[in-house]
Each structure stands twice: as C-alpha cells, then as structure tokens.
DRENDOMAR-457042 format. One record per residue: residue in one letter; residue number from 0; x, y, z of N, C-alpha, C in turn. Coordinates in steps of 0.2 Angstrom, whole numbers, padded with zeros to 4 digits. Each point is the difference from the previous one (the first is absolute). Layout:
REM residues N
 residuo num  n.c1  n.c2  n.c3 ca.c1 ca.c2 ca.c3  c.c1  c.c2  c.c3
       A NUM     X     Y     Z     X     Y     Z     X     Y     Z
...
***
This chain:
REM residues 201
 residuo num  n.c1  n.c2  n.c3 ca.c1 ca.c2 ca.c3  c.c1  c.c2  c.c3
       M   0  0062 -0046 -0085  0003  0000  0007  0002 -0007  0001
       T   1  0007 -0001  0001  0003 -0007  0001 -0002 -0002  0007
       E   2  0001 -0007  0000 -0001 -0003  0007  0004  0003  0005
       Q   3  0007  0002 -0001  0004  0003  0004 -0002  0007  0003
       N   4 -0004  0003 -0005 -0002  0007  0002 -0007  0001  0002
       I   5 -0003 -0006  0002 -0007  0001  0002 -0001  0003  0007
       R   6 -0004  0006  0000  0000  0004  0006 -0005 -0003  0005
       F   7  0003 -0004  0005 -0005 -0003  0004  0003  0001  0008
       A   8 -0004  0000  0004  0002  0000  0007 -0006 -0004  0005
       R   9  0003 -0002  0005 -0005 -0003  0005  0003  0002  0007
       I  10 -0005  0002  0004  0001  0002  0007 -0005 -0002  0004
       E  11  0002 -0002  0007 -0004 -0001  0005  0000  0004  0006
       R  12 -0005  0001  0003  0000  0005  0006 -0004 -0004  0005
       N  13  0003 -0001  0006 -0004 -0003  0005  0000  0004  0007
       T  14 -0005  0002  0003 -0001  0004  0006 -0005 -0004  0004
       N  15 -0001  0003  0006 -0005 -0003  0005 -0007  0002 -0003
       E  16 -0001  0004 -0005 -0006  0002 -0002 -0002 -0004 -0007
       T  17  0005  0000 -0005  0000 -0003 -0006  0005 -0005 -0003
       K  18 -0002 -0004 -0005  0005 -0004 -0003 -0001  0002 -0007
       I  19  0005  0002 -0004 -0002  0003 -0007  0006 -0003 -0004
       A  20 -0002 -0004 -0006  0005 -0002 -0004 -0002  0003 -0007
       V  21  0004  0004 -0004 -0001  0002 -0007  0005 -0001 -0004
       E  22 -0002 -0002 -0006  0005 -0001 -0005 -0003  0003 -0007
       L  23  0004  0002 -0003 -0002  0004 -0006  0005  0000 -0006
       N  24 -0002 -0001 -0006  0004  0000 -0006 -0003  0006 -0004
       L  25  0004  0006 -0001 -0002  0005 -0003 -0001 -0001 -0008
       D  26  0003 -0005 -0003 -0001 -0002 -0007 -0004 -0005 -0001
       G  27 -0006 -0001  0003 -0004 -0006  0000 -0006  0002 -0006
       D  28 -0005 -0004  0001 -0006  0001 -0004 -0007  0000  0003
       G  29  0001  0001  0007 -0006  0002  0004 -0003 -0006  0004
       Q  30  0005 -0005  0001 -0003 -0006  0004  0001  0002  0008
       A  31 -0006 -0001  0003 -0001  0002  0007 -0002 -0006  0005
       E  32  0003  0000  0005 -0002 -0004  0006 -0001  0005  0006
       V  33 -0006  0001  0003  0000  0005  0006 -0005 -0003  0005
       H  34  0003 -0001  0006 -0004 -0002  0005  0002  0004  0006
       T  35 -0003  0005  0003  0001  0004  0005 -0004  0000  0007
       G  36 -0005 -0003 -0001 -0005  0000  0006 -0005  0006  0000
       V  37  0002  0005 -0005 -0004  0006 -0001 -0003  0000 -0006
       P  38 -0007 -0003 -0001 -0003 -0001 -0007  0001  0006 -0004
       F  39 -0001  0007  0002  0000  0005 -0005  0008  0001 -0002
       M  40  0004 -0001  0004  0007  0001 -0002  0002 -0006 -0005
       D  41 -0002 -0006  0001  0000 -0006 -0005 -0002  0003 -0007
       H  42 -0006  0003 -0001 -0002  0003 -0006  0004  0005 -0003
       M  43  0002  0005  0005  0004  0005 -0003  0007 -0002 -0002
       L  44  0003 -0005  0003  0008 -0002 -0001 -0001 -0005 -0006
       D  45 -0005 -0004 -0001 -0001 -0003 -0006  0000  0003 -0006
       L  46 -0004  0006  0000 -0001  0004 -0006  0007  0004 -0001
       F  47  0003  0002  0006  0007  0004  0000  0005 -0004 -0004
       I  48  0000 -0007  0001  0005 -0004 -0003 -0002 -0002 -0007
       K  49 -0006  0000 -0002 -0003 -0002 -0006  0001  0007 -0005
       H  50 -0001  0006  0002  0000  0005 -0004  0007  0003  0000
       G  51  0004 -0001  0005  0007  0001 -0001  0004 -0004 -0005
       L  52 -0003 -0006 -0002  0003 -0006 -0003  0006 -0002  0004
       F  53  0000 -0001  0006  0005 -0003  0004 -0002 -0007  0001
       D  54  0004 -0004  0003 -0002 -0007  0003  0001  0001  0007
       G  55 -0004 -0002  0004  0001  0001  0007 -0004 -0004  0004
       K  56  0003 -0001  0006 -0004 -0004  0006  0000  0004  0006
       I  57 -0005  0001  0003 -0001  0003  0006 -0003 -0003  0006
       I  58  0003 -0003  0005 -0003 -0004  0005  0000  0004  0007
       A  59 -0005  0001  0003  0000  0003  0007 -0004 -0003  0004
       D  60  0003  0000  0007 -0004 -0003  0005  0000  0005  0006
       G  61 -0005  0004  0001  0001  0005  0005 -0006  0000  0006
       D  62  0000  0005  0004 -0004  0000  0005 -0007  0003 -0002
       T  63 -0003 -0002 -0005 -0006  0003 -0002 -0006 -0001  0004
       H  64  0001 -0004  0005 -0005  0000  0006 -0001  0007  0004
       I  65  0005  0004 -0001  0001  0006  0003 -0004  0005 -0005
       D  66  0004  0001 -0006 -0003  0003 -0006  0005 -0001 -0006
       D  67 -0001  0003 -0005  0005 -0001 -0006  0006  0005 -0001
       H  68  0000  0004  0006  0006  0005 -0001  0007 -0003 -0001
       H  69  0002 -0004  0005  0007 -0003  0000  0001 -0004 -0006
       T  70 -0004 -0004 -0002  0001 -0004 -0006  0000  0005 -0006
       T  71 -0004  0004 -0001  0000  0005 -0006  0006  0004  0000
       E  72  0002  0003  0006  0007  0004  0000  0005 -0004 -0001
       D  73  0001 -0006  0002  0006 -0005 -0001  0001 -0002 -0006
       I  74 -0006 -0001 -0004  0000 -0002 -0007  0003  0006 -0004
       G  75 -0002  0006  0001  0003  0005 -0003  0008  0001  0000
       I  76  0001 -0001  0007  0008 -0001  0002  0003 -0004 -0004
       V  77 -0002 -0006 -0001  0004 -0005 -0003  0000  0000 -0007
       L  78 -0006  0002 -0003 -0001  0001 -0007  0005  0005 -0003
       G  79  0000  0006  0004  0005  0005 -0001  0007 -0003 -0001
       Q  80  0002 -0004  0005  0007 -0002  0001  0001 -0005 -0006
       V  81 -0004 -0004 -0002  0001 -0005 -0005  0001  0004 -0007
       I  82 -0004  0005 -0001  0000  0003 -0006  0007  0004 -0001
       R  83  0002  0002  0006  0006  0004  0000  0007 -0004 -0001
       E  84 -0001 -0007  0003  0005 -0005 -0001  0000 -0002 -0007
       A  85 -0005 -0001 -0003 -0001 -0003 -0006  0003  0005 -0005
       L  86 -0001  0006  0001  0002  0005 -0005  0008  0001  0000
       G  87  0004 -0003  0005  0007  0001  0001  0003  0006 -0001
       D  88  0005  0001 -0004  0003  0007 -0001 -0004  0005 -0005
       K  89 -0006 -0002 -0003 -0004  0003 -0004  0003  0002 -0007
       K  90  0005 -0002 -0002  0003  0001 -0006 -0004 -0001 -0005
       G  91 -0001  0005 -0005 -0004 -0001 -0006 -0008  0001  0001
       I  92 -0002  0001  0006 -0007  0001  0000 -0002  0007 -0002
       K  93 -0007  0001 -0001 -0002  0006 -0002 -0001  0005  0006
       R  94  0000 -0003  0006 -0001  0004  0006 -0007  0003  0001
       Y  95 -0003  0003 -0004 -0006  0004  0001 -0006 -0004 -0003
       G  96 -0006 -0001  0004 -0005 -0003 -0003 -0007  0004  0002
       N  97 -0004 -0001 -0005 -0007  0004  0001 -0005 -0004 -0003
       A  98 -0006 -0001  0004 -0005 -0004 -0003 -0007  0003  0002
       F  99 -0005  0001 -0004 -0007  0002  0001 -0004 -0006 -0001
       V 100 -0004 -0002  0005 -0005 -0006  0000 -0007  0003  0002
       P 101 -0004 -0001 -0005 -0007  0001  0002 -0003 -0007  0003
       M 102 -0005  0002  0004 -0004 -0006  0003 -0007  0002  0001
       D 103 -0004 -0001 -0005 -0007  0002 -0001  0000  0008  0002
       D 104 -0002  0001  0006 -0001  0008  0001  0006  0003  0003
       A 105  0005 -0004  0001  0007  0003  0004  0005  0000 -0005
       L 106  0005  0006  0001  0006  0000 -0004  0006  0001  0005
       A 107  0005 -0004 -0001  0006  0000  0004  0006  0001 -0004
       Q 108  0004  0004  0002  0007  0001 -0004  0005 -0001  0006
       V 109  0005 -0004 -0002  0006 -0001  0004  0006  0001 -0004
       V 110  0005  0004  0003  0006  0002 -0003  0005 -0002  0005
       I 111  0005 -0003 -0003  0006 -0003  0003  0007  0002 -0001
       D 112  0004  0001  0004  0007  0001 -0001  0004 -0004  0005
       C 113  0004 -0005 -0004  0004 -0004  0004  0007  0003  0002
       S 114 -0001  0005  0004  0005  0005  0002  0005 -0001  0006
       N 115 -0002 -0005  0004  0003 -0002  0006 -0001  0006  0006
       R 116 -0005  0004 -0002 -0002  0005  0005 -0008 -0001  0001
       P 117 -0001 -0003  0005 -0007 -0002  0001 -0005  0005  0002
       H 118 -0006  0000 -0004 -0004  0006  0002 -0007 -0003 -0003
       L 119 -0006  0002  0004 -0006 -0002 -0002 -0005  0006  0000
       E 120 -0002  0002 -0006 -0006  0006 -0001 -0006 -0005 -0001
       Y 121 -0005  0001  0004 -0006 -0003  0001 -0006  0005 -0001
       R 122 -0002  0001 -0006 -0005  0005 -0002 -0006 -0003 -0003
       V 123 -0004 -0003  0005 -0006 -0003 -0002 -0006  0005  0002
       E 124 -0003  0003 -0005 -0005  0005  0001 -0007 -0002  0003
       P 125 -0002 -0006 -0003 -0006 -0003  0002  0001 -0002  0008
       E 126 -0005  0001  0004 -0001 -0003  0007 -0001 -0008 -0001
       L 127  0004 -0004  0003 -0001 -0007  0000 -0004 -0002  0005
       K 128 -0004 -0005  0000 -0004 -0003  0005  0005 -0003  0004
       E 129 -0002  0000  0007  0005 -0003  0005  0002 -0007 -0001
       K 130 -0005 -0004 -0003  0002 -0007 -0001 -0003 -0003 -0007
       V 131  0004 -0004 -0003 -0002 -0004 -0006 -0001 -0007  0003
       G 132 -0006 -0003  0001 -0001 -0006  0003  0002  0001  0007
       T 133  0005 -0004  0003  0004  0000  0007  0006  0005 -0001
       F 134  0002  0002 -0005  0007  0003 -0001 -0001  0007  0001
       D 135  0005  0003  0005  0000  0007  0002  0004  0004 -0006
       T 136 -0004  0004 -0003  0003  0004 -0006  0006  0005  0001
       E 137  0001  0001  0007  0005  0004  0002  0007 -0004 -0001
       L 138 -0001 -0006  0000  0006 -0004 -0001  0003  0000 -0007
       V 139 -0003  0003 -0005  0002  0000 -0007  0007  0005  0000
       H 140 -0002  0006  0004  0006  0005  0001  0006 -0003  0004
       E 141 -0002 -0004  0005  0006 -0003  0004  0004 -0005 -0004
       F 142 -0004 -0004 -0004  0004 -0004 -0005  0004  0003 -0004
       L 143 -0002  0005 -0004  0003  0004 -0005  0007  0004  0003
       W 144 -0002  0003  0006  0006  0003  0003  0006 -0005  0002
       K 145 -0002 -0006  0002  0005 -0005  0002  0003 -0002 -0006
       F 146 -0004 -0001 -0005  0003 -0003 -0007  0005  0005 -0002
       A 147 -0002  0006 -0001  0004  0005 -0002  0007  0001  0004
       L 148 -0001  0000  0006  0006  0000  0004  0005 -0005  0000
       E 149 -0003 -0006 -0001  0005 -0007  0000  0002  0000 -0008
       A 150 -0004  0002 -0005  0003 -0001 -0006  0004  0006 -0002
       R 151  0000  0005  0005  0004  0006 -0002 -0002  0003 -0007
       M 152 -0006  0001  0000 -0003  0003 -0006 -0004  0007  0002
       N 153  0000  0004 -0005 -0004  0006  0000 -0007 -0002 -0003
       V 154 -0005 -0001  0004 -0007 -0002 -0003 -0005  0006  0001
       H 155 -0003  0002 -0005 -0006  0005  0000 -0006 -0004 -0002
       V 156 -0005  0000  0004 -0007 -0003 -0002 -0004  0006  0000
       I 157 -0004  0000 -0006 -0005  0006 -0001 -0007 -0003 -0002
       V 158 -0005  0002  0004 -0006 -0003 -0002 -0005  0006  0000
       P 159 -0001  0003 -0006 -0004  0006  0000 -0008  0000  0001
       Y 160 -0002 -0006 -0002 -0007 -0002  0001 -0002 -0007  0000
       G 161 -0005 -0002  0003 -0002 -0007  0000 -0006  0000  0006
       H 162 -0005 -0005 -0001 -0005  0000  0005  0001 -0007  0004
       N 163  0001 -0005 -0003  0000 -0006  0003  0007 -0002  0003
       T 164  0000 -0001  0007  0007 -0001  0003  0004 -0006 -0002
       H 165 -0004 -0005 -0001  0004 -0006 -0003  0003  0002 -0007
       H 166 -0003  0003 -0004  0002  0001 -0007  0006  0005  0001
       I 167  0000  0005  0005  0005  0005  0001  0006 -0004  0002
       I 168  0000 -0004  0004  0006 -0003  0004  0003 -0006 -0006
       E 169 -0005 -0003 -0004  0002 -0004 -0005  0004  0003 -0005
       A 170 -0003  0006 -0002  0004  0004 -0006  0007  0002  0003
       I 171  0000  0002  0006  0007  0001  0003  0005 -0005  0000
       F 172 -0002 -0006  0001  0004 -0006  0000  0002 -0002 -0007
       K 173 -0004  0000 -0005  0002 -0001 -0006  0004  0005 -0003
       A 174 -0001  0007  0001  0004  0005 -0002  0007  0000  0003
       L 175  0000 -0002  0006  0007 -0001  0003  0004 -0006 -0003
       A 176 -0003 -0005 -0002  0003 -0006 -0003  0003  0002 -0007
       R 177 -0004  0004 -0004  0001  0002 -0006  0005  0005  0000
       A 178  0001  0004  0004  0004  0006  0001  0008 -0004  0002
       I 179 -0001 -0004  0004  0007 -0003  0002  0002 -0005 -0006
       D 180 -0004 -0003 -0003  0002 -0004 -0006  0003  0005 -0006
       D 181 -0003  0006  0000  0003  0005 -0005  0007  0002  0002
       A 182  0000  0002  0007  0007  0002  0002  0005 -0005  0000
       V 183 -0001 -0006  0001  0006 -0005  0001  0002 -0003 -0007
       Q 184 -0004  0002 -0006  0002 -0003 -0006  0007  0002 -0002
       I 185  0003 -0005 -0003  0007  0001 -0003  0000  0004 -0006
       D 186  0003  0006  0000  0000  0005 -0006  0007 -0001 -0004
       P 187  0001 -0003 -0005  0007 -0002 -0003  0004  0007 -0001
       R 188 -0003  0006 -0001  0003  0006  0000  0004  0002  0006
       V 189 -0003 -0002  0006  0003  0002  0006  0007 -0003  0002
       K 190  0005  0003  0000  0006 -0003  0002  0001  0001  0008
       G 191  0002 -0005  0003  0000  0000  0007 -0006  0002  0003
       V 192  0000  0005  0006 -0007  0001  0003 -0002  0008 -0003
       P 193 -0006  0001  0000 -0003  0006 -0003  0000  0005  0006
       S 194  0006  0003  0002  0001  0005  0005  0007  0003 -0002
       T 195 -0001  0007  0001  0007  0003  0000  0005 -0001  0005
       K 196 -0003 -0003  0006  0004 -0001  0005  0004 -0007 -0001
       G 197 -0002 -0004 -0004  0003 -0006 -0002 -0002 -0006  0004
       L 198 -0005  0001  0004 -0003 -0006  0004 -0007  0002  0002
       L 199 -0003 -0006  0002 -0007  0001  0002 -0001 -0005  0006
       T 200  0005 -0001  0003  0000 -0006  0006  0002  0004  0006
***
C-alpha cells in the first residue's frame, strides 16, 4: 500500500447531545486511542481497532450524565461513515468478510457484505443481562444498527451460545473487526469492483 493509496478518513459530528471525532486507517497495525466517556465502549472500541488491525482515534464528549445512549449511538454513526469514506470506490476489495471469535464460554460470528445496501441481522440467542457495569446492553444493537446503516454494509451478527454477557459482547466486537478486515482486503485478482452491477457505491 503506497502512501498515496492509504485508506484513511476523519469525520467530526457535533450536535447538542454529543461531539464525536473519529479517524481510521484501514491499513494500520492496531494502534488505538479511544476516549468516549463510556468506559465499556472504550474497552470494546479499543479491541475493535486492535483486532481489525486498523489505526484509529475515537474521541467523544456526550451527555453521559443522562445515560450512554446518545454517545454510543453517535459513535456508531460516525465510525460507519469513516469506514465508508475510507473505502472510497471499493475497487479491488474482497467485499465479503466472515469471522468466528470464541470468548471463553461465548461464540460469535459476524458476516459482512460491503454492498451499499445497509442491513443488520442480530441473532443473539443467549439472553443478555441488562447491564455490564453501568452500560445498558441494549445499546449494542443500537450501535450495530447505526454502524451498518452509515457504513452501508450488510452485517449479520450470530451468537448461538454464551453465558457471560461481557464475553458475548466482546466476542461480537472482535468478530465485527475481523470480518470487516477480511472484507476490505485488496485481492489482486479483483478487477474493478466485485459486483456484476459495476459499482458498490
């Protein structure tokens, strides 16, 4: 990857509820700087960047005195937008990605299509506890849906079993990162974009 072809983007989103700044290099080596004001999301986003082998910086300042909803949702929005922008015209990418990640008792699979047709299938069979620490676990779905929408990806999240809620969510974020890394890899056999339509934008 030459310096001219580095797939990098930076986006800021400022509202009355949150201020979010995200930058991401798809072709990094896992260097992360994450400060969101939501400790559990700091942990998940740090491992997302490391396991995707991206280089990324995610800074958020939100109304966490109310709850973590707006901050978590808006990070999903901006992270999706950044990945979409960094991908550009998607020429040469594999397009599809798949990853299984075990985390002790839990197993997560995430399957990705960089299709420009956003969709989320969230098939998490185990019942999650309502909270991990102070974090509302229903926000995982909210984050993933907004991410898929703004990245314009088809994202399938499948968790057939698991007991510990922290382990289940961590496996999801690691599998998401690895599936995206798989999908965005450049395949030298691909000429143009991998679609009979001739575009993925």
